[in-house]
N, C-alpha and C positions, 0 to 999 in steps of 0.2 A: 623409235621413240613414239610413245602414245600421243595422240592429238589432244591438246587441252581444249575443253569446251569454251565456247565464245563468251559466256557470261562470267566465267572465272577470269579470262583475259581482260574483260571490260572492268571488273572490280579491281583487279590488280593495277591496271593502268590508271584508274581514277585515284587510287590511294597514292601511287607514285607521283601523279600530277599534282595532287594536293600538297605533298611533301616538298616537291622540287619547284613548284610554282610555274609549271609549263603546261601547255595545252594537253588535253587527254589524247588527241589524235597523234601528237608527236610521240608520246610515251608508248601508245599502242603500236605505232609503226616500228619503234625501236625493239619492242618485245617480239614482234613478228619477224624481225630481221630485215626489214625493208630499208632501214637507215642505221648507220653506225651510232651507237650511243655516245653522247658527249657529256662529260661530267659538268655539272653546273659551276659557273665561275664564282669564286670566292673573293669578292671585292668588298672593300668597306662600304657601308651604306652612305648614300648621298645625303647632304644636308637637307635637300628638299624633301626626300622621303622621310627623313627623321622628323622634320618639322610637321609633315602632314600626318604622320602616325600619332595617335593619341598617347600621351604620356601616362605611365602607370604611377600610382601613388607610391611615395617613398616609405621606408620603414619595413620592407619585406624581409623576413628572416633569411639568414644566409643559407640554411639547409634547404629551403624551398627553391632559392635561386640555383643552388647546386644541382638539385634533382631535375629541375627544368632544363638546365644546360646539358646534363647527361642524356636526357631523353632526346633533345634536339640534335645532339652530336651523333647519336646512333642513327637518326634518320638521314641527316645531311651527309654524314661521313667525314666530318672535320673533328678537330681537337676540342676537348671540353673547355679549355681555357679561352679559345677564340670565341666560342659561342657564349661563354660566360661574360666576356668583355663586351660583346654586342648587346647582351641583355642589360648589363649595367649602363651601357650608353643609352639604351632606349628608356631606361628608368630615370635617367637624369632629368632634372627640372627643365621644362621647355622655356624658350625665351619669350619675352613679351610679345603681344600681337603686332606691335609696331615694327619690331625688329624682324619678325617673321615675314611681314609684308614687304619690307625693304630688301630682303635677301634676294639675290638674282637666282631665278630658277633655271633659266636657259643655259647658264654656264656650268651646271653640275656635270662633272666628268664621268660619273659612274653610270653604268647602264641600269635600266629598271629591274633587271633580273635579281640584283642584290637585295631588293626589298622583299622578294619572296623566298630568298635562300634560307632564311631563318625560320620559316614557317614550320610548325609542328603538326602532328596528327590531331592534336587537341584544338587547333585553331578553328574559328567559326567558319561555316560554309561561305558566308559572304566575303570573308577575307580571301579564301581560296579561289572564289570565283573572280575576284578583282585582280588576282595576280596574273593569270594568263593574258588578260587585256593589257596589263602594264608591260609585259615582256614581249608582246607581238610588235614588230616594227611597222612603221607607217610607210607605205610605198611612195608617198608624195614627198618624203624628206630627202630622197636621192642619196641614201646611205649615211646621212648625218645622224649621229647619236643624239637623241633628244630625251631628256628625263620626263617621264609622264608621272604626274602626281596621282597616286591612287586615292580613291575615295575613303576618307577616314571612317572607321567603324568604331562606334562607342563600345567600350568594354562592358561586360556584365557587371551588375551591381555587386559590390563587396568582393570582387575577384579581380586582382590586378592583372594587367597584360603580361604574358609570359609565365604565369604561374598555373600549373596544372591543378584543377580542383580535385579534391578527394571526396569520394562518396562516403557519407556517414550512414552506417547501418542503424545504430540505436544509441541512446544515451541512458546509462544506468547511474542513478543517483546513489551516492554512498549512504549506507544505513548502518546503524549500530548493530553489533552482533546480538545483543539482548535488548529487546524492545522494552521501553519503560512506559507503563501506562499511568495515566493521571489518577484514575480511580482504582482503589484496591479491590481485589476480588474476594469472594466469600470462601475461598478454598485455603485450607491450612494443611500442613503435614501431620500425619497421625502421631509420629514421634519427632520431636518431643512436645509439640504444642498441645495436641488433643489429650495425650496420655497424662501430661502433668496437670491439666485442668480437671480431668475426671478423677485422678488420684487425690487431688486436693479436696474436691467436693466429697469424696468418700470418707476421708479422714475427718472432715468437719461434721458430717452427719453422724459418724460413729461416736465422736466426742459428745455431741448433744444427746444422743441416746443413752450413753453411759451416765451423764450428769442427771438426766431425768429418772433413770432407774435407781439412782442413789437417793435423790430427794423424795420422790413419790414412793410411799409405802404401799405396795400392792401384794399383800400375802395371799396365799391360797386359802379359800374357805374350807369349812369342814366338809366331810363327805355328804353327798346328796342323800336325802331321806325322802323317799317317795310318799311316805305317810304324812309328811309335814312340808308342804310346798311353800316357799317364801312368797310373801305378798308385799309389794308387787314383784312378779317374776319378769326381769328384764333381760334382754339379750345383750351381748357385748356392744360396745359403742358403735362399731362399724356396721352392726345390723339393726340399730335402733331406728334408723330412718325407714327401713322396710317394715319393722314392727309398728311404727306410727301409721304407716299406710294401711295396715290391717285393721286399725281402729276406725278407719273411715270407709273402706270399701270391702267388698266381698273377697274372700281369700283367692278366688279364681282371678279377680281383676287386679287386686293388690299384689299377688304373688307371682302371677304368670303374665298377664297382658301388659301391665305397665312396665315391669322390668324388661320384657322382650322388646316392646316398642322403643323404650328409652335406651336400654343398654345395647341391644343387638342392632336394631334397624337404625335408630337415631344416630348413635355414634359412628356407625359404619357409613352413613350417608353424608356425614360432614365433609369429607374430602371431595365428594362429588357435587355438593351444593355450593361450597365455597372453593372456587378454583383459582383464587388469586395467588400468583407465585411469589409475591413480595414477602419479605421477612420483617418489614418495618411495622411496628404496632399501629402507627397512624394510617397505614394502608389496609389493615386487617380489622376494620371496625365490626364487620358482620360476624367474623369468626370469634372475636373477643366477646361480643354481645351474646352469641349462642353459648359459648363456654360459661360465661358468667351466669346465664339463666340456669343451666344444669347444676352448677356449683352452688348457687344460692338456694335452689330447691332442696338439694341433698343436705346442706348445712342446716336449713330451717327445720326439716323433719328430724334430724339427729338431735338438735338442741331441744326441741319440744319433747321428744321421748326421754331425754336425759334429765332435764330440770323441771319439766311441768307435768309429769305423770307420777301419781302417788298410788296408794293401795287400791287394788282393783283396776289399775291402769286408768284411773280417773284423772281429770284435769285439776291440778293444784298450783298454788303459787309457792315457789321455793322460799321466798322471804317470810311467808306465813306458816307453812307446814313443814319446812325443812327440805333437805335433799333426800330423795328416795333412789339413790344409786350408790351401790356399795363402793365403787372405785373413787367416789368423790366425798364420801362422808368424813374421812379422816383429815382432809385439808381444805375443805370449803365450808365455811360457817357464815350464816346470816344472823345478825343480831338486831 
C-alpha cells in the first residue's frame, strides 16, 4: 500500500476532528493505526449544554431543517430523524435567564462529548475549537464525569444555527418580453403607414391639378412668326425670375454666376451649414430662415416679371396698364 503524504493525513484528521468534536491528535492516531477507533457516543444533550448554546430563531422552513439534518446525519453516521429531533430541540425557545441560573449544572448526567456530536462541517471554527476542550477530561476530577459548559458562540446575522447557508450567484430581475418605451420613435413601417400617406397625397395633388386645368383656360397660341415678335416677349412663369435678373445684371452674372452660387453651391451647402438633427420646427430656426430667404427672393422676382413688366419689358403697374402676360389675361382683370 502506497504511503499517504503527511499533509493529506493532517487535513483528513482536522476534518474528522471538526465533525466528531474530538482532538486532532486522537483522530490522527486512529488513522495511523496507533489506537482502535471508537465510535462517538450518541447520548441526548445535557440541559446545561442546551442552555449554554445560543437558541436559533423560530420560523425556519421545514425543508431547510430537513436538508441540514441529512447533511449532519451523513457526517455523524446516525439516522436523519434523530438529528432532526436534536435540531428541533435546539431551536426550541430558551427558558428565562432566572430559570437558567437556578438550574443545577453539576448534576448533568451526560458527558460533554454529546454537545459536539451534532457539529457539521459548516460549523464555525470557534465552535469546533471549543469542542475538544469540552470533551477532554480533567485529571483532578478522579474519574468523576463533570459537565463542562462550552463558551457560547453568537450565530451570524440573519442565519439561524443549524441551517446551512446557500451561496447566491446572481439575482435576475424579471422583465417584460417586449419593452414599452414612454416616448414614441420616429420610425414607421413602409406598409401600410408610409404607402397609404403617400398614395393619399398623390390622389389629392392629382385632383387639384385636374380642377385647375378645367377652370383655367390655357390654349396654345398660334405658330411663332419670327418676322413679328410679340411685345413683350416673356418666358414661362417658372423662368420669369431668371428673366427678371437679366434686366438688372449682365447675362454672365445673371445667367451663370448667380444661379451657380445659389442653386449649386448654396443649396448643396445647407446640410453642412445646418447640422441640427432635430425634426421639430422650433429647433430648426436657422434652416427655416435660410429656406424662407431663398423662397422669398425667387417669388419676388417671379411676381415682378409676371405683373409689373409691360412692352419692352419696362416697369408698369398692372392696375393702370393691365396684365402683360398671356396666361393671366383671360381671368385676371383690374378695374
